[in-house]
Residue, then its C-alpha position, 0 to 999 in steps of 0.5 A: x966711245x960714247x961722246x959727251x952731252x954739251x953743256x953750253x947755254x946753261x942759262x937757256x930753260x928746256x923745252x920739254x915735250x912729252x910722247x904718248x897715247x895710251x896703246x903700246x906697241x904704236x912706236x912711241x921709242x922709235x918716234x922719241x928716238x928718231x925726233x931727238x936725234x934729228x934735233x941733235x944732229x941740227x946742233x940742238x942739246x937734247x936728252x931723252x927720258x925713259x919715263x916707261x918705268x915698267x919696261x925701259x927700253x930707250x938704251x937699246x933703240x940707241x944701241x947702248x947696253x944696260x944703263x949703269x945709272x937710271x932713275x932708280x938711283x934718285x930714289x936710292x940715292x935723295x942727294x941725287x938729281x936727274x943731272x947726275x944720271x944723265x947718260x952720254x949716248x954715242x950721238x953728239x948733243x944727245x943724252x939719255x936718262x934710263x928708266x931701266x932695271x926700276x925697282x918694282x916700286x918705282x913703276x908706280x911713284x909715289x906722289x911726292x917722287x913723281x913731283x921731284x921728277x917733274x921738278x927736275x926735268x925742267x932744270x935739265x942742262x938741254x935745249x929740249x927734252x922728250x919724255x917717252x911714257x908708258x902705255x896705258x892712261x895712269x895718272x902717272x903718265x897723264x901727269x908727266x904728259x901734261x906737265x910737259x910744254x907740248x905733248x904728242x899722241x902717237x896712234x896706228x891705224x888700227x881699231x883698238x890704237x884710235x880708241x886707246x888714243x881717244x881715252x888717253x886724250x879725253x883722260x888727259x884733258x880732264x886731268x888738266x883741268x883737274x889741275x887747274x880747278x885745284x889751283x883756282x880753288x874752284x871745286x865748288x863751282x866745277x861740282x855744282x856745274x857737273x850735278x846739273x850736266x843733263x840740264x846744262x847740256x854738258x857732252x864735252x869738256x869744252x861744254x863743262x869749261x863754257x858752262x863754267x865760264x856762264x857761272x863764273x865769267x872771271x873764274x870761267x874766263x882762267x880756267x879757259x886761258x889755261x886750258x887753251x894751252x891743250x893742244x897735242x899733237x896727233x903723230x900716225x905711225x905705221x901707215x900702209x895704205x893711201x887712205x891711212x894718212x887721212x887718219x890723223x885729220x878725220x881724228x883731229x875733226x872729231x876731236x874738235x867736234x865731239x870733245x872740243x879739243x883742238x888737236x893739231x896734225x903733225x904727220x904721218x910716218x909710213x911702215x918701214x921693215x928697217x925699223x926692225x932691222x935696225x933695232x935687231x942690230x941694235x942701232x937708232x934707225x936715222x943712223x943705220x938707214x938715213x935715208x929710209x921712209x922712216x927718217x924721211x918721214x921723221x924728218x918731215x915731222x921734225x920741219x912741220x912741228x913748230x919749236 
């Protein structure tokens, strides 16, 4: 029997987190489920949104059958909103908005559909919203990531995952910068700066912002202020060796040195065969194995993050 999601405290706006990283198969869905369940167990009203609209499976991590209502319903019936398709889960204080059974065209949302979805995310009755993003760095994925109050990137200690995470971070930064520039209507200033990037020594996103500030202190200061909020967290998942634990710190330093982007090390999670055992049993790892290494590491991450 599923438990309803409490709807007290309706005047409190939700804090939105997005979980991405570029590469598929790194454990984003398992970590999203674990973090949300931990906070829900502490009495926080949490909602998970499965935004992997080509391969949504958060319901499986929660041990639920194929969802009756999904995001596709929003586009079949324009009178519906996200609150209408919010599903109760077997766990108190935890709701799910599923992206399963998506229509073929939903995987590639049109701009107005994406904007509608993002607006409605912030109107949900919850304390915390967790958006589980799909793989890759498409505009849809990036726009959900930068729209959230906070972003978390998940990486594994493999060359392909590390490379994809750097690419995702750079793409997300420039996507956000593009939005800020558009809102401030300073496209001409940016174009002229990029035309002279060799002469100006622009080698990183931060270099570009510094050059904009030099050319137009007022506009540059506004851009810099807006971009300061872009400081995603990083989780290293599937850690097997002691030296893998240092990967997050090394990547954070590299992001600062070469990209000029501040990245916060949120923690690491050990490889744990009980995660697969729980998934095969269609139960969340934190529910089936609450004392597993995975569960302990997730709880440490929740303690470390600023909520």
